[in-house]
C-alpha positions, -999 to +999 in steps of 0.1 A: +427+634+764+388+632+761+367+608+738+334+625+733+318+590+732+332+578+765+311+579+795+337+602+815+368+622+811+399+606+809+429+625+821+467+615+816+488+617+847+522+628+836+554+623+853+562+646+883+595+662+888+588+681+919+622+683+942+642+671+914+667+687+888+646+670+859+626+699+838+596+687+814+605+703+783+576+694+758+542+676+760+525+670+726+504+646+708+526+617+693+534+620+655+507+589+649+484+604+669+477+573+695+494+590+723+513+618+740+548+625+738+567+640+769+606+651+766+623+655+798+659+666+805+684+666+836+692+704+840+720+706+869+747+686+855+740+656+882+722+623+879+685+623+886+657+599+891+618+600+888+590+577+893+567+576+864+530+574+870+508+543+868+504+529+831+526+516+803+554+544+794+579+534+766+614+553+760+619+561+724+642+582+702+637+621+696+618+607+664+593+587+685+607+556+669+619+523+686+601+524+715+613+504+745+594+496+778+604+523+804+611+514+840+590+527+868+619+545+882+635+566+857+673+573+858+689+605+845+727+610+835+741+645+836+722+669+812+705+637+795+672+643+775+648+614+775+616+610+753+585+591+767+555+577+749+521+567+766+496+555+746+457+567+750+447+531+741 
């Protein structure tokens, strides 16, 4: 994300899934334009966990409603899909 009026380029760090069974399915601009949506899913039928990068992350439903503050360690049940929101603001 870059603001042309800002002094420097601001890049959002996405959750790392290296070495896990979690796959990043989608990254997109949120419907309201205030942040980014990241959809992740567990791909092997096992429990898994990843660590979220710094910043305030929220878990939402697939329609980007009802945000709840996400824990720093994000735990997945087998084949679970999670939708995360991170604000640009």
